[in-house]
C-alpha positions in Angstrom: 1.5 9.8 -19.1 -1.7 11.4 -17.8 -3.2 7.9 -17.1 -0.4 7.3 -14.6 -1.2 10.5 -12.7 -4.9 9.8 -12.8 -4.2 6.3 -11.3 -2.1 7.8 -8.5 -4.9 10.3 -7.7 -7.4 7.5 -7.5 -5.2 5.3 -5.3 -4.1 8.0 -2.8 -6.7 9.8 -0.7 -4.2 12.5 0.2 -4.0 13.7 -3.4 -7.8 14.2 -3.5 -8.7 15.4 0.0 -5.5 16.0 1.9 -4.4 19.2 3.5 -2.0 21.2 1.4 1.3 22.8 2.7 4.0 24.4 0.6 7.4 23.1 1.7 9.8 24.1 -1.1 10.2 27.0 -3.5 13.2 27.9 -5.6 12.2 30.6 -8.0 15.6 30.7 -9.7 15.6 27.0 -10.4 11.9 26.9 -11.2 11.2 24.2 -8.6 8.3 23.8 -6.2 7.3 21.3 -3.6 4.3 20.7 -1.4 2.9 18.2 1.0 -0.6 16.6 0.8 -1.5 15.0 4.1 -4.6 13.0 5.0 -5.1 10.6 7.9 -2.0 8.3 7.9 -0.7 9.3 4.5 1.8 12.0 3.7 2.8 12.7 0.1 5.4 15.1 -1.2 4.9 16.4 -4.7 7.9 18.0 -6.4 7.8 19.9 -9.7 10.6 21.2 -11.9 9.3 23.9 -14.3 12.8 24.5 -15.6 13.9 22.9 -18.9 17.2 22.0 -17.2 17.8 19.2 -14.7 17.6 20.5 -11.1 18.9 19.3 -7.7 16.3 20.0 -5.0 18.1 20.6 -1.6 16.1 21.1 1.5 16.2 20.2 5.2 12.7 18.6 4.8 14.1 16.3 2.2 17.0 15.2 4.4 14.9 14.4 7.4 12.6 12.0 5.6 12.7 8.7 3.8 11.0 9.2 0.4 9.6 6.5 -1.9 8.9 7.6 -5.4 5.4 6.4 -6.3 6.2 6.3 -10.0 9.5 4.3 -9.9 9.5 2.7 -6.4 13.0 4.2 -5.8 13.7 5.0 -2.1 15.6 8.2 -1.5 17.1 9.8 1.5 18.3 13.4 1.0 18.5 15.6 -2.0 16.3 14.9 -5.0 17.3 15.4 -8.7 14.6 16.0 -11.2 14.8 16.1 -14.9 13.6 19.3 -16.6 9.9 19.9 -17.0 8.9 16.9 -14.8 7.3 16.1 -11.5 7.4 13.4 -8.9 5.2 12.1 -6.1 6.9 10.6 -3.0 5.4 8.7 -0.1 6.9 10.3 3.0 7.9 8.0 5.9 
């Protein structure tokens, strides 16, 4: 599992040197999201620290097309994350 995250970090400059901006926080659900932006690349990192599955609902998610860099799935709108997981999305 860690090798996948290391590979993503090597492939995407924004994960290494990009500006950081918090965009989502739900203390009750244990979910957090932030953007890493560098040059022409914007990545959204979402983390679910809860053991339960969570639905992340936010205006920033609804206004963007998100491509999951781990699965290739394209999303528009709310994001559902399994418990104790994270995801990295390319923002278009």
